[in-house]
C-alpha positions as CSV (number, residue, x, y, z in Angstrom):
1,M,101.9,107.2,78.4
2,K,99.8,104.2,79.1
3,S,98.9,104.9,82.8
4,Q,96.0,107.0,83.4
5,I,96.8,108.5,86.9
6,V,99.9,109.9,87.8
7,T,101.0,110.9,90.8
8,F,103.8,113.7,92.0
9,L,105.0,114.0,95.8
10,I,107.0,117.0,96.0
11,K,109.1,118.7,99.1
12,C,111.1,122.4,98.7
13,P,112.0,125.0,100.5
14,D,108.9,127.4,100.7
15,Q,108.4,130.1,98.0
16,K,106.1,132.3,96.2
17,G,104.6,130.9,93.2
18,L,105.2,127.4,93.5
19,V,101.3,126.3,93.1
20,A,101.5,128.2,90.2
21,K,104.6,126.9,88.5
22,I,103.9,123.4,89.2
23,T,100.0,123.4,88.3
24,N,100.9,125.5,84.9
25,F,103.7,123.3,84.2
26,F,101.0,119.8,84.1
27,Y,98.8,122.0,82.3
28,E,101.3,122.8,79.6
29,K,101.7,118.9,79.0
30,G,97.8,118.7,79.2
31,F,97.3,116.6,81.9
32,N,94.0,117.2,84.0
33,I,94.9,117.9,87.4
34,L,92.4,115.4,89.6
35,S,93.7,116.6,92.8
36,C,96.4,119.0,94.4
37,Q,97.4,119.1,98.1
38,Q,99.6,121.2,100.0
39,Y,101.5,122.1,103.5
40,V,103.9,124.8,104.5
41,N,105.5,124.2,107.3
42,S,105.9,127.6,108.4
43,I,108.4,126.8,111.3
44,E,110.9,124.9,108.6
45,D,109.8,127.0,105.6
46,T,109.3,124.0,103.9
47,Y,106.5,123.4,101.2
48,F,104.9,119.9,100.6
49,M,102.7,118.9,97.5
50,R,100.8,116.0,96.5
51,V,99.1,116.0,92.6
52,R,97.2,113.6,90.9
53,L,96.6,113.9,87.7
54,N,94.8,112.4,84.8
55,A,97.4,111.0,82.0
56,N,94.6,110.1,79.4
57,G,95.6,110.3,76.1
58,I,99.0,112.3,77.4
59,N,101.7,111.7,74.4
60,L,104.7,111.8,76.2
61,T,107.1,108.9,77.8
62,K,107.6,108.5,81.0
63,N,111.3,109.5,80.7
64,E,110.2,112.5,78.7
65,L,107.9,113.6,81.7
66,E,110.7,113.2,84.0
67,N,113.3,114.9,82.2
68,S,111.0,118.1,81.6
69,F,110.0,118.4,85.1
70,L,113.7,117.7,86.2
71,E,113.6,121.7,84.1
72,L,111.4,122.9,86.5
73,A,112.3,121.1,89.8
74,K,116.3,121.8,89.8
75,P,116.3,125.6,90.3
76,L,113.4,125.1,92.7
77,N,115.5,122.7,94.6
78,F,112.6,119.9,95.0
79,D,112.9,116.6,96.0
80,W,110.4,114.9,94.3
81,S,109.0,111.8,93.4
82,V,106.5,110.0,90.8
83,N,104.3,107.3,90.6
84,Y,102.2,106.2,87.6
85,G,99.8,103.6,89.0
86,D,100.4,101.3,86.6
87,K,101.6,98.1,88.5
88,K,100.3,96.7,92.1
89,Q,103.6,97.1,94.8
90,N,104.6,93.8,96.0
91,V,104.2,93.5,99.7
92,A,105.8,90.9,102.5
93,I,104.4,90.7,106.1
94,M,106.6,89.2,109.0
95,V,105.0,88.1,111.9
96,S,106.0,85.6,114.9
97,H,103.6,84.8,116.9
98,T,100.3,87.2,117.1
99,S,97.8,86.6,113.6
100,H,95.5,89.7,114.2
101,N,97.5,91.9,112.2
102,L,98.6,89.1,109.6
103,Y,95.1,87.8,109.1
104,D,93.4,91.1,108.6
105,L,96.2,92.4,106.1
106,L,95.7,89.3,103.8
107,E,91.6,89.8,104.2
108,R,92.1,93.3,102.9
109,A,94.7,92.3,100.3
110,H,92.6,89.9,99.2
111,E,89.6,91.8,98.7
112,G,91.1,94.8,96.9
113,R,91.0,96.7,100.0
114,L,94.6,97.1,99.9
115,N,95.8,97.7,96.1
116,C,98.8,95.3,96.2
117,N,100.3,91.7,95.6
118,V,101.5,90.3,99.5
119,T,104.3,88.2,98.0
120,M,105.3,86.1,101.2
121,V,104.6,86.3,104.8
122,I,108.0,85.5,106.8
123,S,108.1,84.4,110.4
124,N,110.9,82.9,112.6
125,H,108.4,81.0,113.9
126,N,105.8,78.2,112.3
127,K,102.5,78.8,113.9
128,L,100.6,81.4,111.4
129,R,101.6,79.3,108.6
130,H,98.1,78.2,108.4
131,I,96.8,81.5,108.1
132,A,99.3,82.0,104.9
133,D,98.0,78.9,103.5
134,M,94.4,80.1,103.7
135,F,95.4,82.8,101.5
136,N,97.1,80.7,99.2
137,V,100.9,83.7,99.9
138,P,103.6,81.8,100.3
139,F,104.8,81.1,104.0
140,Y,108.9,81.2,104.7
141,H,109.8,80.0,108.1
142,L,113.5,81.4,109.2
143,P,114.0,80.6,112.6
144,I,116.8,82.8,114.4
145,T,118.5,83.1,117.7
146,K,121.2,85.0,118.7
147,E,123.8,83.3,116.7
148,T,122.0,83.3,113.4
149,K,120.9,86.6,112.9
150,K,123.3,87.6,110.8
151,V,122.5,84.6,108.6
152,Q,118.4,84.8,108.8
153,E,118.5,88.3,107.6
154,A,120.7,87.7,104.8
155,Q,118.5,85.0,103.9
156,V,115.3,88.0,104.4
157,K,116.9,89.9,102.3
158,E,118.0,87.7,99.3
159,L,113.6,86.5,99.7
160,L,112.9,90.0,99.3
161,D,115.3,91.4,96.9
162,T,114.8,88.1,94.5
163,N,110.8,88.6,94.5
164,K,111.4,92.8,94.1
165,V,109.4,93.5,97.1
166,D,108.4,96.9,97.6
167,L,107.3,97.3,101.3
168,V,108.1,95.3,104.2
169,I,105.3,94.9,107.0
170,M,106.2,93.9,110.1
171,A,103.0,92.4,111.2
172,R,104.1,92.4,115.1
173,Y,107.4,90.4,114.0
174,M,109.2,90.3,117.5
175,Q,112.9,90.6,116.6
176,I,114.8,93.5,116.3
177,L,116.2,94.3,112.8
178,S,119.5,95.1,112.3
179,S,120.8,98.7,111.0
180,D,121.9,97.1,107.8
181,F,118.6,95.1,107.2
182,I,116.5,99.1,108.2
183,N,119.3,100.7,105.7
184,H,118.7,98.5,103.2
185,Y,114.8,99.3,102.9
186,P,114.5,102.9,103.8
187,E,111.2,104.3,104.3
188,R,110.0,100.9,103.0
189,I,109.2,98.9,106.2
190,I,106.8,100.0,108.3
191,N,105.9,98.8,111.9
192,I,103.4,98.4,114.3
193,H,103.1,98.7,118.2
194,H,100.7,99.1,121.1
195,S,101.5,103.3,122.1
196,F,102.6,102.6,125.6
197,L,106.0,102.6,124.4
198,P,108.5,103.6,126.1
199,A,106.7,102.9,129.6
200,F,105.8,99.9,129.2
201,Q,108.3,98.0,127.1
202,G,109.5,94.3,126.8
203,A,107.0,91.8,127.3
204,N,103.4,91.3,128.8
205,P,102.8,95.6,128.2
206,Y,98.7,95.0,128.2
207,R,99.7,93.1,132.6
208,K,101.9,96.3,133.3
209,A,99.2,98.7,131.9
210,Y,96.3,97.1,133.6
211,E,99.0,97.1,137.2
212,R,99.0,101.2,136.4
213,G,95.7,101.8,136.0
214,V,95.7,103.5,132.5
215,K,92.6,105.2,131.1
216,L,93.8,105.3,127.2
217,I,95.0,102.4,125.1
218,G,96.6,102.9,121.5
219,A,98.9,102.0,118.5
220,T,101.0,103.5,116.4
221,A,102.3,103.0,113.1
222,H,105.7,104.1,111.3
223,Y,108.8,103.8,109.5
224,A,111.5,101.7,111.1
225,T,114.6,102.8,111.7
226,V,117.6,102.3,113.5
227,D,116.4,104.2,116.5
228,L,113.8,101.5,117.5
229,D,110.3,102.3,117.6
230,E,111.3,106.0,117.2
231,G,110.6,106.4,113.2
232,P,108.6,108.8,111.5
233,I,105.1,107.9,113.0
234,I,102.4,107.3,109.9
235,E,99.1,106.9,111.8
236,Q,98.1,106.3,115.4
237,D,94.8,106.1,117.4
238,V,93.3,105.9,120.9
239,K,90.8,104.4,122.9
240,P,89.7,105.4,126.7
241,V,89.3,102.5,129.3
242,T,88.2,102.1,132.7
243,H,89.6,100.6,135.5
244,E,86.7,97.8,135.2
245,S,89.2,96.8,132.0
246,T,91.2,93.3,132.8
247,P,94.8,92.6,131.1
248,T,92.7,90.5,128.7
249,T,90.2,92.9,127.3
250,L,93.0,95.4,127.2
251,K,95.2,93.3,124.7
252,I,91.9,92.6,122.9
253,I,91.1,96.5,122.1
254,G,94.8,97.0,121.5
255,A,95.0,94.0,119.1
256,D,91.4,95.9,117.3
257,I,93.3,99.2,117.3
258,E,96.2,97.8,115.9
259,K,94.6,96.3,112.8
260,L,93.0,99.1,112.1
261,V,96.0,102.1,112.3
262,L,98.4,99.3,110.7
263,A,95.9,98.6,107.6
264,K,95.5,102.6,107.4
265,A,99.3,103.0,107.4
266,V,99.7,100.5,104.7
267,K,97.1,102.2,102.6
268,N,98.5,105.7,102.8
269,H,102.3,104.1,101.4
270,L,100.5,102.4,98.8
271,N,98.4,105.1,97.5
272,Q,101.6,107.2,97.9
273,Q,99.9,109.9,100.6
274,I,103.2,110.0,102.1
275,I,106.1,112.6,102.4
276,V,109.1,112.2,105.0
277,S,110.9,114.9,105.8
278,G,113.6,114.5,108.9
279,N,111.8,112.3,111.5
280,R,108.4,113.2,110.4
281,A,105.8,111.7,107.9
282,I,103.2,114.3,106.3
283,V,100.8,112.3,105.2
284,F,97.6,113.8,102.8
285,P,94.6,112.9,103.5
286,E,92.8,110.8,100.4
287,A,91.4,113.0,98.3
288,G,88.2,110.6,96.5
289,E,90.5,107.8,95.8
């Protein structure tokens, strides 16, 4: 096995002896456990584990490991996945007019703070092409109207699938994706929006927030689902504001929060720190990575 670090994500009905059975399995295979994080949802009697393993010197193929683990997983009703950390995930960023999230993600990826390959930027406008050009990332301008929505989404899917994109980031892509599109990439589309929803929907939410005199503004990053802006929440943050804030300052503060929240959500996904359970995302903290 060429991989140095192997990460298992496990979800199953809670029961006695899980930690012992799982860790003993890896011990018997010769792995060194680097970290073992767990969480029990006592309301739903569900157990979650994220375990990172050092595979150095392990004389097993991936198929051998997975088939062997399956013998443990089946009787215990595991829902599980494994990542070998031997390749960077391919990421596509979708964006419309606003540049802050796009620039921040491209900069982080360029500096190695996001472990991924940004393979393309897709936009329904041509406005932000220069930012993609700055980082030598291919930019695809695919305009969309109500009449061309189906054709445009088919073009996007063709681009994503042809380039083997693993994760789609909606960095303020101001279009509603169809259910067919979303279901084609389950738990592989991350969206960002301000945390006013559902209070201030539509255009100019910061003006509406100003008019209501809000005292907190924030941002939410979540997986996209067919229920608009109601998918499993990955990351959120808020910042207190006062009556002295203007619509402009609120927008600036909101953009800064969005950048941090979206980047953290993307990093959590890329690092295999998330297990989705129903409409909840169980997000394990970084364990010394």
